[in-house]
C-alpha positions in Angstrom: 248.1 216.3 238.4 248.1 219.7 236.5 245.8 222.5 237.8 243.2 223.9 235.5 241.4 227.2 235.9 237.9 227.1 237.4 236.3 229.1 234.5 238.2 228.6 231.4 237.4 231.1 228.6 236.9 229.3 225.3 239.1 230.6 222.5 237.3 232.8 219.9 235.6 230.7 217.2 236.9 233.1 214.5 239.0 236.2 214.4 236.9 239.2 213.3 238.7 241.4 210.9 237.8 245.1 211.4 235.4 246.3 208.7 236.5 249.0 206.3 235.4 252.4 207.7 232.4 253.9 206.0 233.2 256.2 203.2 233.3 259.8 204.3 230.2 261.7 203.2 230.5 265.1 201.7 228.9 267.8 203.7 225.6 268.8 202.1 224.5 272.4 202.7 221.4 272.6 204.9 218.5 273.9 202.8 215.7 275.4 204.8 212.4 276.0 203.0 210.2 278.6 204.6 206.4 278.3 204.7 206.2 281.5 202.6 208.3 279.9 199.9 206.0 276.9 199.8 202.9 279.1 199.7 204.4 281.2 196.9 205.2 278.1 194.8 201.7 276.7 195.4 200.0 280.0 194.5 202.1 280.2 191.4 201.1 276.7 190.4 197.5 277.5 190.9 197.7 280.7 188.9 199.6 279.0 186.0 197.0 276.1 186.0 194.2 278.6 185.9 195.8 280.5 183.0 196.4 277.2 181.1 192.7 276.3 181.6 191.6 279.7 180.4 193.8 279.4 177.2 192.4 276.0 176.5 188.8 277.1 176.9 189.4 280.2 174.7 191.0 278.0 172.0 188.1 275.6 172.0 185.6 278.5 171.8 187.5 280.1 168.9 187.6 276.8 167.1 183.8 276.3 167.5 183.1 279.9 166.4 185.3 279.3 163.3 183.4 276.1 162.4 180.0 277.9 162.9 181.1 280.9 160.8 182.4 278.7 158.0 179.2 276.8 157.9 177.1 280.0 157.8 179.3 281.4 155.0 179.0 278.2 153.0 175.2 278.3 153.3 175.2 282.0 152.3 177.4 281.4 149.2 175.1 278.5 148.0 172.1 280.9 147.7 
């Protein structure tokens, strides 16, 4: 009678081929953003937004004034 080992290890179910290595990533330079830079950008955005609002309000005011003056001049020429 042949002798068998007490704890036989089963053969692997499938052979695992090694996966392709991950593509090498290019080194990206570390960019550090300081709090002062963020505050400067935010302050610049606020200032630009305020200037844009001021220009819009001025344009609307000038347009209204032009309409009123034209109306007044038209009434003056009719008399």
